[in-house]
C-alpha positions as CSV (number, residue, x, y, z in Angstrom):
1,M,-27.7,1.1,56.1
2,M,-31.1,1.8,57.9
3,E,-30.5,-1.5,60.0
4,T,-27.2,0.1,61.3
5,T,-28.8,3.2,62.3
6,I,-31.9,1.6,64.1
7,F,-29.2,-0.7,65.9
8,F,-27.1,2.2,67.1
9,G,-30.4,4.1,68.2
10,F,-31.4,1.1,70.2
11,L,-28.0,0.9,72.0
12,G,-28.3,4.6,72.8
13,L,-31.7,4.1,74.2
14,A,-30.7,1.2,76.2
15,T,-27.7,3.0,77.7
16,A,-29.9,6.0,78.7
17,I,-32.5,3.7,80.4
18,G,-29.5,2.1,82.1
19,L,-28.3,5.4,83.3
20,W,-31.9,6.2,84.6
21,L,-32.1,3.1,86.5
22,I,-28.7,3.5,88.3
23,A,-28.7,7.4,88.8
24,T,-32.4,8.1,89.6
25,E,-33.6,4.7,90.9
26,G,-36.3,4.6,88.4
27,D,-37.8,8.0,89.2
28,K,-40.4,8.2,86.3
29,K,-40.0,12.0,85.9
30,Y,-36.7,11.4,84.2
31,L,-37.3,8.5,82.1
32,F,-38.6,10.4,79.2
33,P,-36.3,13.1,78.6
34,L,-33.2,10.7,79.1
35,A,-34.9,8.1,76.7
36,V,-35.2,10.6,74.0
37,A,-31.6,11.9,74.5
38,G,-30.3,8.3,74.4
39,L,-32.5,7.5,71.2
40,T,-31.3,10.6,69.5
41,T,-27.5,10.3,70.3
42,G,-27.5,6.7,69.4
43,W,-29.4,7.4,66.0
44,L,-27.0,10.2,65.2
45,T,-23.9,8.0,65.9
46,G,-25.3,5.5,63.6
47,L,-25.7,8.1,60.8
48,V,-22.1,9.3,61.5
49,W,-20.9,5.5,61.5
50,T,-22.8,4.9,58.1
51,Y,-21.5,8.0,56.5
52,T,-17.8,7.6,57.4
53,T,-17.6,3.8,56.8
54,G,-20.5,2.7,54.5
55,G,-22.4,1.1,57.4
56,L,-22.3,-2.3,55.8
57,S,-20.8,-3.9,58.8
58,V,-20.6,-3.2,62.6
59,P,-17.4,-4.6,64.3
60,L,-17.8,-5.2,68.0
61,Y,-15.6,-2.1,68.9
62,A,-18.2,0.2,66.9
63,T,-20.9,-0.9,69.4
64,T,-19.1,1.1,72.1
65,F,-19.5,4.4,70.3
66,P,-23.3,4.9,70.8
67,V,-22.9,3.8,74.4
68,I,-20.2,6.2,75.3
69,V,-22.0,9.3,73.3
70,S,-25.2,8.3,74.8
71,T,-23.8,8.1,78.4
72,I,-22.1,11.6,78.1
73,V,-25.1,13.2,76.5
74,S,-27.7,11.7,79.0
75,T,-25.5,12.8,81.8
76,L,-25.7,16.5,80.5
77,V,-29.2,16.3,80.2
78,L,-29.7,14.7,83.6
79,F,-27.7,17.6,85.2
80,Y,-29.5,20.2,83.3
81,L,-32.8,19.1,84.7
82,P,-33.9,20.5,88.1
83,A,-32.5,18.8,91.3
84,P,-32.7,16.4,93.0
85,R,-31.5,14.4,89.7
86,I,-29.5,11.8,91.5
87,S,-30.6,9.5,94.2
88,E,-28.3,10.3,97.1
89,R,-28.1,6.7,98.1
90,V,-27.0,5.8,94.6
91,G,-25.0,9.0,93.8
92,S,-22.0,7.8,95.8
93,N,-21.6,4.6,93.8
94,L,-22.3,6.2,90.4
95,A,-18.6,7.0,89.6
96,K,-17.7,3.4,90.5
97,V,-20.4,2.1,88.3
98,A,-19.3,4.3,85.5
99,V,-15.6,3.1,85.7
100,I,-16.8,-0.6,85.5
101,V,-18.8,0.1,82.5
102,F,-15.9,1.7,80.7
103,I,-13.4,-1.1,81.7
104,L,-15.9,-3.5,80.2
105,L,-16.2,-1.5,77.0
106,A,-12.4,-1.5,76.7
107,F,-12.3,-5.2,77.3
108,F,-14.8,-5.9,74.6
109,V,-12.9,-3.4,72.2
110,S,-9.6,-5.3,72.9
111,Y,-11.2,-8.8,72.7
112,S,-12.7,-7.8,69.1
113,S,-9.1,-6.8,68.0
114,I,-7.7,-10.4,68.7
115,P,-7.7,-12.5,65.6
116,L,-9.5,-15.9,66.3
117,A,-7.2,-18.8,65.2
118,G,-8.7,-21.2,62.4
119,T,-7.9,-24.4,61.0
120,T,-4.9,-24.1,58.4
121,I,-3.7,-26.2,55.5
122,P,-0.2,-25.8,54.4
123,E,0.3,-24.9,50.7
124,T,3.2,-26.9,49.1
125,A,3.5,-24.9,46.0
126,D,5.9,-22.0,45.8
127,Y,4.6,-19.1,43.8
128,T,7.6,-16.8,44.6
129,G,9.3,-15.5,41.4
130,I,6.3,-15.6,39.1
131,T,6.7,-12.8,36.4
132,A,3.8,-10.9,35.1
133,Q,2.8,-7.5,33.8
134,S,-0.1,-6.0,35.5
135,V,-3.3,-5.0,33.3
136,R,-5.4,-2.0,34.3
137,T,-8.1,-2.5,31.8
138,F,-9.0,-4.7,28.8
139,T,-11.9,-5.4,26.5
140,V,-13.9,-8.6,26.6
141,N,-14.0,-10.6,23.6
142,D,-16.2,-13.5,22.5
143,E,-13.9,-16.2,24.1
144,I,-13.6,-14.4,27.5
145,A,-17.4,-13.6,27.6
146,E,-18.0,-17.4,26.9
147,A,-15.6,-18.4,29.6
148,L,-16.9,-16.0,32.2
149,S,-20.5,-17.0,31.7
150,A,-19.7,-20.7,32.1
151,E,-21.7,-22.5,35.0
152,P,-19.7,-23.0,38.2
153,T,-18.9,-26.6,39.3
154,N,-20.8,-26.4,42.7
155,Q,-18.4,-29.0,44.2
156,I,-18.7,-27.0,47.5
157,P,-22.0,-25.1,47.7
158,I,-21.1,-21.4,48.4
159,E,-23.6,-18.8,48.3
160,I,-22.5,-15.3,47.4
161,T,-24.4,-12.4,48.5
162,A,-23.8,-8.5,48.2
163,L,-24.5,-5.4,50.0
164,K,-23.7,-2.1,48.5
165,N,-24.5,1.6,49.1
166,T,-23.4,5.3,48.5
167,V,-23.8,7.5,51.6
168,S,-24.1,11.4,51.1
169,P,-25.2,14.0,53.7
170,L,-28.8,13.4,54.1
171,S,-29.3,10.4,51.9
172,T,-28.2,6.7,51.4
173,T,-28.6,4.9,48.1
174,E,-27.7,1.6,46.5
175,D,-26.6,3.2,43.3
176,G,-23.2,4.8,42.7
177,I,-22.9,8.5,42.3
178,V,-20.4,10.2,40.2
179,G,-17.4,11.5,42.3
180,K,-18.4,9.5,45.1
181,Y,-17.7,6.0,46.7
182,L,-19.8,3.0,46.4
183,H,-19.1,0.7,49.3
184,F,-19.7,-3.0,49.1
185,K,-19.6,-6.1,51.2
186,I,-19.4,-9.6,49.7
187,T,-20.3,-12.4,51.9
188,F,-19.6,-16.1,51.1
189,S,-21.7,-18.6,53.1
190,V,-20.5,-22.1,53.1
191,S,-22.7,-25.2,53.4
192,R,-22.4,-29.0,53.5
193,Y,-18.6,-29.1,53.1
194,D,-15.7,-27.3,54.5
195,W,-14.1,-24.6,52.1
196,A,-10.6,-26.1,52.7
197,K,-8.3,-23.8,50.5
198,P,-10.4,-20.8,49.8
199,Y,-9.5,-18.1,47.3
200,I,-11.6,-15.7,45.2
201,K,-11.4,-13.6,42.2
202,L,-13.0,-10.1,41.8
203,L,-13.4,-8.1,38.7
204,I,-15.5,-5.0,37.8
205,F,-16.7,-4.4,34.0
206,E,-18.4,-1.6,32.3
207,D,-21.6,-2.9,31.0
208,K,-21.1,-1.2,27.5
209,D,-24.4,-2.8,26.0
210,G,-26.4,-2.6,29.2
211,N,-27.6,-6.1,29.0
212,G,-26.7,-7.1,32.6
213,Q,-24.3,-9.9,31.4
214,I,-20.5,-9.8,30.8
215,S,-20.4,-9.8,27.0
216,A,-18.0,-8.9,24.3
217,G,-17.3,-5.2,24.0
218,D,-17.7,-4.7,27.8
219,T,-14.3,-3.3,29.3
220,L,-12.5,-4.0,32.6
221,Y,-13.0,-0.9,34.9
222,T,-9.7,0.8,35.4
223,S,-8.4,-1.2,38.4
224,T,-7.0,1.9,40.3
225,N,-10.6,3.0,40.7
226,Y,-11.3,0.4,43.3
227,K,-10.0,-1.3,46.2
228,V,-10.8,-4.7,47.9
229,I,-10.1,-5.9,51.3
230,L,-11.0,-3.1,53.7
231,N,-11.8,-5.1,56.6
232,A,-9.1,-6.9,58.8
233,G,-8.9,-10.6,58.7
234,K,-7.3,-13.3,56.7
235,W,-8.3,-12.2,53.0
236,R,-5.0,-11.2,51.1
237,A,-5.3,-9.5,47.5
238,N,-2.4,-8.4,45.4
239,V,-0.3,-5.2,45.7
240,K,2.5,-3.9,43.4
241,Y,5.6,-1.9,44.1
242,V,7.8,-0.4,41.5
243,N,11.6,-0.4,42.7
244,G,10.5,-1.1,46.1
245,V,8.1,1.9,46.2
246,P,4.3,1.2,46.7
247,A,2.4,1.7,43.6
248,E,-1.1,0.2,43.2
249,E,-3.4,-2.8,44.2
250,I,-3.8,-5.1,41.0
251,F,-6.3,-7.5,40.0
252,V,-5.2,-8.8,36.5
253,A,-1.8,-9.6,35.1
254,T,-0.3,-11.2,31.9
255,I,1.6,-14.3,32.8
256,G,3.3,-16.2,29.8
257,G,1.5,-14.0,27.3
258,E,-1.8,-14.9,28.8
259,D,-4.1,-12.8,31.2
260,V,-4.5,-14.2,34.8
261,Y,-7.1,-12.9,37.1
262,L,-5.0,-12.7,40.3
263,P,-6.4,-14.6,43.4
264,I,-7.5,-13.0,46.7
265,V,-6.5,-15.8,49.1
266,H,-7.8,-16.5,52.6
267,G,-4.8,-17.7,54.6
268,T,-1.2,-16.5,55.3
269,T,1.6,-15.4,53.1
270,S,5.4,-15.0,53.3
271,V,6.7,-11.5,54.0
272,W,8.8,-9.5,51.7
273,K,7.0,-6.3,52.8
274,D,4.5,-5.5,55.6
275,D,1.8,-3.9,53.2
276,T,-0.1,-2.5,56.1
277,R,2.8,0.1,56.5
278,Y,2.2,1.6,53.0
279,S,-0.4,3.5,50.9
280,F,-1.2,2.5,47.4
281,A,-2.4,4.6,44.6
282,N,-6.0,3.2,44.3
283,T,-8.9,5.7,44.3
284,P,-8.3,9.4,44.9
285,E,-7.9,8.8,48.8
286,R,-5.4,6.0,48.2
287,Y,-5.4,2.4,49.7
288,K,-3.8,1.2,52.9
289,P,-4.3,-2.4,53.3
290,P,-5.6,-3.7,56.7
291,N,-3.8,-7.1,56.3
292,D,-0.4,-7.9,54.7
293,M,-1.1,-8.7,51.0
294,L,0.6,-10.6,48.3
295,S,3.5,-8.4,47.3
296,W,4.8,-7.9,43.7
297,N,7.9,-5.9,43.0
298,G,7.7,-4.6,39.4
299,N,6.6,-7.7,37.5
300,T,7.8,-10.2,40.0
301,L,5.8,-11.8,42.9
302,M,8.1,-11.4,45.9
303,E,5.9,-13.7,48.2
304,T,3.9,-16.9,48.2
305,I,1.0,-18.5,50.0
306,Q,2.2,-20.3,53.1
307,S,-1.1,-21.7,54.0
308,F,-4.8,-21.6,53.6
309,E,-7.3,-20.9,56.3
310,V,-10.4,-23.2,56.3
311,I,-13.9,-21.8,56.3
312,P,-15.9,-24.4,57.8
313,A,-19.2,-25.6,56.7
314,G,-22.1,-23.6,58.3
315,S,-20.0,-20.4,58.5
316,S,-19.6,-17.5,56.5
317,S,-16.8,-15.0,55.6
318,S,-16.9,-11.5,54.3
319,I,-14.8,-9.1,52.2
320,E,-15.4,-5.3,52.0
321,G,-14.2,-2.7,49.4
322,K,-15.3,0.4,47.7
323,I,-15.4,1.9,44.3
324,Y,-14.6,5.4,43.1
325,C,-17.3,6.1,40.7
326,S,-15.6,8.3,38.0
327,K,-18.3,8.3,35.3
328,E,-21.9,7.3,34.8
329,G,-23.1,4.1,33.2
330,K,-23.9,0.5,34.1
331,Y,-21.5,-1.8,35.7
332,L,-21.1,-5.6,36.6
333,M,-19.1,-7.0,39.6
334,L,-17.9,-10.5,39.0
335,V,-17.2,-12.5,42.0
336,E,-15.9,-16.1,41.8
337,A,-15.1,-18.5,44.7
338,F,-12.4,-21.2,44.2
339,D,-10.7,-24.0,46.1
340,A,-7.2,-24.6,45.5
341,R,-7.6,-28.4,45.7
342,F,-9.5,-28.2,42.6
343,S,-7.9,-25.3,40.7
344,E,-4.7,-23.3,40.3
345,P,-4.8,-20.1,41.8
346,F,-2.7,-18.4,39.3
347,A,-4.1,-20.3,36.2
348,H,-5.0,-18.5,32.9
349,W,-8.5,-17.3,32.9
350,S,-9.7,-20.1,30.4
351,E,-8.6,-22.8,33.1
352,D,-10.4,-21.1,35.8
353,K,-13.0,-23.7,37.6
354,P,-15.1,-21.7,40.1
355,L,-17.0,-23.5,42.6
356,S,-19.5,-20.6,42.7
357,K,-20.0,-17.2,41.0
358,E,-22.2,-14.2,41.1
359,V,-22.5,-11.1,38.8
360,I,-23.7,-8.2,40.6
361,P,-24.9,-5.4,38.7
362,F,-24.8,-1.6,39.7
363,E,-25.4,1.7,38.2
364,V,-23.5,4.9,38.5
365,K,-25.8,7.9,38.2
366,P,-24.8,11.7,37.9
367,E,-24.9,13.7,41.1
368,Q,-28.2,15.3,41.8
369,R,-29.9,16.9,44.6
370,P,-30.0,14.4,47.4
371,E,-33.3,13.1,48.4
372,V,-33.4,13.0,52.1
373,T,-34.0,9.4,53.1
374,I,-35.9,8.1,56.2
375,D,-32.9,7.5,58.3
376,W,-31.6,11.0,58.0
377,T,-35.2,12.4,58.3
378,V,-35.6,10.8,61.7
379,G,-32.2,11.9,62.8
380,L,-33.1,15.7,61.9
381,I,-36.4,15.3,63.5
382,L,-35.0,13.9,66.6
383,T,-32.3,16.6,66.9
384,A,-34.3,19.7,66.0
385,T,-37.5,18.9,67.7
386,C,-37.8,16.2,70.2
387,I,-34.7,17.0,72.5
388,P,-35.4,20.8,72.9
389,A,-39.1,20.1,73.4
390,T,-38.6,17.2,75.9
391,I,-36.2,19.3,78.1
392,L,-38.5,22.4,78.0
393,Y,-41.5,20.1,78.7
394,A,-39.6,18.4,81.5
395,R,-38.6,21.7,83.2
396,R,-42.2,23.0,83.1
397,W,-43.4,19.7,84.6
398,W,-41.0,20.1,87.7
399,Q,-41.9,23.8,88.0
400,Q,-45.7,23.1,88.4
C-alpha cells in the first residue's frame, strides 16, 4: 500500500536527520546527502515490506526495519563523505547513543509481542465431539442465495471494511492476478455496544453471472485456495487433521446432513493440538497458523470454545488472509459478524443471524506486463539517480 511505503520513507528520513543532528551537530553540509539516503532506504524498506507481506498492516516491530536500515546506510554515506564527518566532541558519545537507540528498539519489539489481556466471557456450551464432513465447494441454490442476501439484525452496530491488494515486482493492484496471492485485511469497527461474544464467518464465491451478488449458480471457491488468520491475536478458525496428521483449514462442514459455515471465534479454546506447530495444505505455500485454532481430527471436533474475548464499543479488530488466484473471473467475499449471545456458532446456515454483513467483490485478471505504479517509480528514481547524484554533488562541494 502506498501509505505504508510513505510511512516507512518518513521513518527513514527522520532517522537520518537524527543521525545528522547527533553526529555532525547540525552541520548543514551533511544534511542533504543524509536526508536523501534516509528517505531512499526507508522508501525501499517499505516496498520490500509491502512485497513480502502485502503491506495491509504495520505491526510495531516492523517500524524498526526502516530505522535500522536507514541508520546503517546513513552511517556508510557519512563515512564516505570527506572529513571531518563527525564532531570530535560528539564522536566519543556516538557509540553510546547508538546502543541506547537499539536497546529502545528491542524493547518496543518485545512489547509489541506481548498479548494484551482483554475482558473474557466463559462459554458454557461444550462443542467437543461434534461430527461433520468438511466441504470444499458447493453450488449456491435459490434457498441459499435468499438466506445469504437477508438483511443483518444490526443488534450491535458493526462496520465491516476491507483492504486488498496484489503486490508484484514494480506494481501494486487491488485486483487479483492469476498465479499470485491477493492479500486482504478485514476490519470490524464496533460502536455503541460491546461485542461480547464475537465470532465471524467468511466464505469466498465465484460470481458466475457477474452480477455482484451471491445468487443461484455461484459456487464456493475451493477452500484450499485461501487461508484466513495470518495475523497473531485472538481470532481462531478451523483446521482439520486426518488420523492426527495436519491436512487443511476448513470453512464449511456438513453436520447432521446440513451444511454449516464454520465460525471463526475471538477468544480461547481448549487444546488437543497446538496448531501453530504444524502446516496445512491451503494454498501452494501451505498455511501455518499464527494462533492455536479449533482442531478437528477427521470428522470430529476435538476442541471447544472456552471463552470469548470482548471487543469493546469504540474499538476495532482485524483479521488478515490471502487468496491464491488460480483462475480469472469475478469473485465475492462474504463476511458476516455474529454474537454467540444471539446465535449458535455451529448452527445450520438457514438459522444464522448475523449482526452485520458485507459482500466484498474482487476480480482476478490474467497476468500481464506489470504497469509500474507510483510507489515503485519513486523508489527506482531515488535509487538510480538521487543517491549517486547527491553523493557526487556533496563531494564536489567539499572540494571547492
